[in-house]
C-alpha positions as CSV (number, residue, x, y, z in Angstrom):
1,M,-6.0,49.1,-89.7
2,R,-5.7,51.8,-92.3
3,G,-3.9,54.2,-90.0
4,G,-1.5,51.4,-88.8
5,L,-0.8,50.4,-92.4
6,G,-0.1,54.0,-93.4
7,A,2.4,54.3,-90.6
8,V,4.1,51.0,-91.7
9,L,4.2,52.1,-95.3
10,R,5.7,55.5,-94.4
11,R,8.3,53.7,-92.3
12,G,9.0,51.2,-95.1
13,L,7.9,47.6,-95.5
14,E,9.9,44.9,-93.8
15,R,12.5,43.3,-96.0
16,T,13.8,39.7,-95.4
17,Y,16.3,37.5,-97.2
18,Q,14.4,35.3,-99.7
19,P,15.9,32.4,-101.8
20,F,16.2,33.2,-105.6
21,E,17.3,31.2,-108.6
22,D,18.5,32.9,-111.8
23,E,20.6,32.5,-114.9
24,I,23.5,35.0,-114.5
25,A,26.8,35.8,-116.1
26,T,28.8,35.8,-112.8
27,V,29.0,33.5,-109.8
28,R,26.6,34.3,-107.0
29,G,25.7,32.1,-104.1
30,R,25.5,28.4,-104.9
31,I,26.1,27.1,-108.4
32,D,23.8,24.4,-109.7
33,L,26.4,22.5,-111.7
34,A,24.1,20.2,-113.8
35,A,21.9,23.1,-114.8
36,S,24.9,25.3,-115.5
37,F,26.5,22.8,-117.8
38,R,23.3,22.6,-119.8
39,L,23.2,26.4,-120.0
40,I,26.8,26.7,-121.1
41,A,26.1,24.1,-123.8
42,R,23.1,26.1,-125.1
43,K,23.8,29.8,-124.3
44,G,27.5,30.1,-123.5
45,R,28.6,32.1,-120.5
46,R,25.6,31.7,-118.2
47,L,25.4,30.0,-114.8
48,Q,22.4,28.7,-112.9
49,C,22.9,30.1,-109.3
50,S,20.8,30.0,-106.1
51,F,21.3,32.9,-103.7
52,D,19.5,34.9,-101.0
53,E,18.4,38.5,-101.7
54,L,16.6,41.1,-99.6
55,S,13.0,41.4,-100.6
56,H,9.7,42.8,-99.4
57,D,8.1,39.4,-100.1
58,S,8.1,38.4,-96.4
59,A,5.5,36.2,-94.7
60,I,4.2,39.2,-92.7
61,N,3.7,41.4,-95.8
62,R,2.0,38.5,-97.6
63,I,-0.5,38.2,-94.7
64,L,-1.2,41.9,-94.7
65,K,-1.8,42.0,-98.4
66,A,-4.0,39.0,-98.4
67,S,-6.0,40.4,-95.5
68,L,-6.6,43.7,-97.4
69,L,-7.8,41.9,-100.4
70,R,-10.0,39.5,-98.4
71,L,-11.6,42.3,-96.5
72,S,-12.2,44.3,-99.7
73,R,-14.3,41.4,-101.1
74,A,-16.8,41.5,-98.2
75,P,-20.2,42.5,-99.8
76,T,-21.4,44.4,-96.8
77,L,-18.3,46.6,-96.7
78,D,-18.7,50.2,-97.7
79,S,-17.7,50.6,-101.4
80,E,-15.4,53.5,-100.7
81,L,-13.6,51.6,-97.9
82,A,-13.3,48.5,-100.1
83,K,-11.7,50.7,-102.9
84,E,-9.3,52.2,-100.3
85,L,-8.3,48.7,-99.1
86,R,-7.6,47.6,-102.7
87,A,-5.5,50.7,-103.2
88,L,-3.5,49.8,-100.1
89,A,-3.0,46.3,-101.4
90,Q,-1.5,47.7,-104.6
91,R,1.3,49.3,-102.5
92,F,2.6,45.8,-101.9
93,P,3.7,45.3,-105.6
94,N,6.5,42.9,-105.0
95,V,4.7,40.8,-102.4
96,A,3.2,37.5,-103.5
97,D,-0.5,36.7,-103.3
98,I,-1.3,33.8,-100.9
99,Q,-4.3,31.8,-99.8
100,L,-4.7,33.1,-96.2
101,R,-5.1,30.4,-93.6
102,R,-5.2,30.3,-89.8
103,S,-1.8,28.6,-89.8
104,S,-0.3,31.6,-91.6
105,F,-0.5,33.6,-88.4
106,A,0.9,30.9,-86.2
107,R,4.1,30.7,-88.2
108,I,4.9,34.4,-87.6
109,R,7.7,35.2,-85.1
110,L,8.1,38.9,-84.2
111,H,11.4,40.3,-83.1
112,R,12.7,43.8,-82.2
113,N,13.2,44.8,-85.8
114,N,9.5,44.1,-86.8
115,T,7.6,44.3,-83.6
116,Y,5.8,47.4,-85.0
117,Y,3.8,44.9,-87.0
118,G,2.3,43.3,-83.9
119,L,-0.9,45.3,-83.6
120,L,-1.6,45.1,-87.4
121,L,-1.2,41.3,-87.3
122,K,-3.7,41.1,-84.4
123,I,-6.2,43.1,-86.4
124,A,-5.6,41.0,-89.5
125,E,-6.1,37.8,-87.4
126,L,-9.3,39.3,-85.9
127,A,-10.5,40.1,-89.4
128,F,-9.7,36.6,-90.5
129,D,-11.8,35.2,-87.7
130,C,-14.7,37.6,-88.4
131,L,-15.0,36.8,-92.1
132,M,-17.0,33.7,-92.9
133,P,-17.3,32.2,-96.4
134,H,-20.6,33.3,-98.1
135,P,-23.1,30.5,-98.5
136,S,-23.0,31.1,-102.3
137,G,-19.3,30.3,-102.3
138,K,-18.5,33.8,-103.6
139,G,-16.7,36.2,-101.2
140,F,-17.1,36.5,-97.5
141,V,-19.6,37.9,-94.9
142,F,-18.8,39.4,-91.5
143,N,-19.5,37.3,-88.4
144,D,-20.7,39.5,-85.5
145,V,-17.5,39.5,-83.4
146,L,-18.9,42.2,-81.0
147,R,-21.0,39.4,-79.5
148,D,-17.9,37.4,-78.6
149,E,-17.0,39.0,-75.3
150,K,-13.9,36.8,-74.8
151,K,-12.4,37.8,-78.1
152,M,-13.3,41.5,-77.7
153,A,-11.8,41.5,-74.2
154,R,-8.5,40.4,-75.7
155,V,-8.8,43.1,-78.4
156,F,-9.5,45.8,-75.8
157,E,-6.6,44.7,-73.6
158,E,-4.2,44.7,-76.6
159,F,-5.5,48.2,-77.6
160,V,-4.9,49.7,-74.2
161,R,-1.4,48.1,-73.9
162,N,-0.3,49.2,-77.4
163,F,-1.8,52.7,-77.0
164,Y,0.3,53.4,-73.9
165,R,3.4,51.8,-75.5
166,A,3.1,54.1,-78.6
167,E,1.5,57.3,-77.4
168,Q,3.3,58.4,-74.3
169,R,6.8,58.4,-72.8
170,T,6.2,58.9,-69.1
171,F,5.8,55.2,-68.4
172,A,7.4,52.1,-69.7
173,V,4.9,49.4,-70.6
174,E,6.1,46.1,-69.1
175,P,4.8,42.6,-68.4
176,L,4.1,41.9,-64.8
177,T,3.4,38.5,-63.3
178,L,2.7,38.3,-59.6
179,M,3.0,35.5,-57.1
180,W,0.6,35.2,-54.1
181,D,2.0,36.5,-50.8
182,A,1.3,33.1,-49.2
183,I,3.2,30.6,-47.1
184,P,2.2,26.9,-47.7
185,L,0.9,25.2,-44.5
186,T,0.5,21.7,-46.0
187,C,3.0,19.3,-47.6
188,G,2.5,17.2,-50.6
189,N,1.9,17.6,-54.3
190,L,-1.7,18.9,-54.0
191,G,-1.3,21.7,-56.6
192,Q,-0.2,25.3,-56.2
193,L,-1.6,28.8,-56.3
194,P,-1.9,30.2,-59.8
195,M,0.2,33.1,-60.9
196,M,-1.5,36.4,-61.6
197,R,-0.8,38.1,-64.9
198,V,-1.5,41.8,-65.0
199,D,-3.2,43.1,-68.2
200,V,-1.3,46.3,-68.5
201,F,1.5,47.6,-66.2
202,L,2.9,51.1,-66.5
203,R,6.2,51.7,-64.7
204,G,7.3,55.3,-64.1
205,E,10.0,57.1,-62.2
206,H,7.7,58.3,-59.5
207,R,4.5,56.4,-60.2
208,N,3.5,52.8,-61.2
209,I,0.0,51.9,-62.4
210,I,-1.6,48.4,-62.6
211,I,-4.4,48.4,-65.1
212,D,-7.0,45.6,-65.4
213,T,-9.1,45.9,-68.6
214,K,-12.7,44.6,-68.6
215,Y,-15.0,44.3,-71.6
216,Y,-18.6,44.2,-70.4
217,A,-21.8,45.6,-71.8
218,D,-22.2,47.4,-68.4
219,A,-19.5,48.3,-66.0
220,L,-22.1,48.3,-63.1
221,Q,-23.9,45.6,-61.3
222,S,-27.4,45.8,-59.8
223,Y,-28.5,44.4,-56.5
224,H,-31.9,45.0,-55.0
225,G,-32.4,48.0,-57.3
226,R,-29.1,49.6,-56.3
227,E,-26.2,49.9,-58.8
228,S,-22.6,49.4,-57.8
229,F,-19.2,48.6,-59.3
230,H,-18.6,44.9,-60.1
231,S,-17.4,43.5,-56.8
232,G,-15.4,40.7,-58.5
233,N,-13.4,43.2,-60.5
234,L,-12.6,45.3,-57.4
235,Y,-11.5,42.1,-55.6
236,Q,-9.2,41.3,-58.5
237,I,-7.5,44.7,-58.8
238,F,-7.1,44.9,-55.0
239,S,-5.5,41.4,-55.0
240,Y,-3.1,42.6,-57.7
241,L,-2.2,45.7,-55.7
242,R,-1.7,44.0,-52.3
243,N,0.3,41.1,-53.6
244,A,2.5,43.4,-55.8
245,A,3.2,45.5,-52.7
246,A,4.1,42.5,-50.7
247,K,6.4,41.0,-53.3
248,H,7.9,44.1,-54.9
249,P,8.7,47.0,-52.4
250,E,8.9,49.5,-55.3
251,L,5.2,48.8,-55.9
252,S,4.1,49.4,-52.3
253,A,2.2,52.5,-53.3
254,A,1.2,51.5,-56.9
255,D,-2.0,52.8,-58.3
256,G,-4.7,50.6,-59.7
257,M,-7.2,51.1,-62.5
258,L,-10.2,49.2,-63.7
259,L,-10.9,50.3,-67.3
260,Y,-14.0,49.6,-69.3
261,P,-15.2,50.5,-72.8
262,E,-18.0,53.1,-72.4
263,V,-21.6,52.0,-72.9
264,Q,-24.3,54.7,-72.6
265,R,-22.7,56.5,-69.6
266,T,-19.3,57.7,-68.5
267,L,-17.8,56.4,-65.3
268,D,-14.8,58.0,-63.6
269,A,-14.4,57.4,-59.8
270,S,-11.3,57.3,-57.7
271,Y,-10.8,55.8,-54.2
272,L,-7.9,55.4,-51.8
273,I,-8.1,51.8,-50.7
274,Q,-5.6,50.7,-48.1
275,G,-3.0,53.1,-49.4
276,H,-3.6,52.5,-53.1
277,R,-5.2,55.0,-55.3
278,T,-7.7,53.1,-57.4
279,R,-9.6,54.5,-60.3
280,I,-12.7,53.0,-62.1
281,A,-13.2,54.6,-65.5
282,T,-14.5,54.1,-69.0
283,V,-13.3,55.2,-72.5
284,D,-15.8,55.9,-75.3
285,L,-14.3,54.0,-78.3
286,A,-17.0,55.3,-80.6
287,K,-15.7,58.9,-80.5
288,P,-13.2,60.4,-83.0
289,W,-9.7,59.2,-82.5
290,P,-8.3,62.5,-81.1
291,Q,-10.9,62.4,-78.3
292,I,-10.1,58.7,-77.5
293,A,-6.4,59.5,-77.4
294,D,-7.0,62.5,-75.1
295,R,-9.1,60.4,-72.8
296,M,-6.5,57.6,-72.6
297,L,-3.7,60.1,-71.8
298,Q,-5.9,61.9,-69.2
299,L,-6.5,58.6,-67.4
300,V,-2.8,58.3,-66.5
301,S,-1.9,62.0,-66.2
C-alpha cells in the first residue's frame, strides 16, 4: 500500500468538484437571497453564495486517509510502520476525516480518470475487513486473513491482473468471458450452461495467454503416495482453452497457465496439450519486490 500511495501522491491526488458556501463580495454560483439580505443589513457588500469548487476532498481520498489512520492504530503493527502510515495521512491535509464503514467502499465508482486508485481501494477494503475492534474498545486488532482462502484467492487474482496491466506493454490485459461450445439437444426452460470467466487474459499481437490463478497451500495433490498437479485445475484451464479456440478463431493456439503462490517449493512445468502450450508455475510472494517482478515477467516472456 505504501508503494501504491507513493505513486498516487507523485501523480497528484484526485480532485473533484465539491459544494461550498461562503460570504463573498462578488456573485459566484447560486445566491442565497435570504442569507444575503441579512448580510447586507449587517456587513454591507457581502453575499451568501453556494458554488462548486475543485477540491482534493473526494470520497476516495477520504477512504484512503481513514484507512491509513485506522491501520496506524493497530497495536500489533510495527511502530516504525505505524509512524510512516501517520506521516502518509498527513499528506492529505485538505481531506476530511471520516468514520470508515463498509458502505464507504460500495459508494465508490471508478472511471478512466481515477482507475489508478483501483488496487489501492482493494487493499484498503481488505485492511478494513482484517481489522477487528479490540475487546477493550480501544483500537483494532488484525484478523488472520491468510486463513481465508476465498478472500486471498481474490487478492491473488487482482494482484496478477494489475501487475500485468501496469508492468508490461507486450500484452493488453482484457476481460474474457467464454461460452461453452455446445449445441442444446433438449427443449424447454431447464436452465442453461454457465458462462466461464477467465481470471486473467493477456492479448498480444502474436500470442495470447489465458491465466487461471489458484490460491492453495499446496499446488500438488497426493494419491497413493504419488504427487501430481491438481486434476480439477487442469480440467478447468483445458476447458477454457478448448472453448476459447472453438468460439474465437484468433485464440485457436492460445497458451494457458495455472499460477499458484509458492509454498515451500518452486514449480515450473510446461506441456503441449492438444495444440495448447500449458504452463504450471508458482511465484514466491515472500521475496523482495524486484525478484517477484522479474519472476512475473519471466512467466510471460
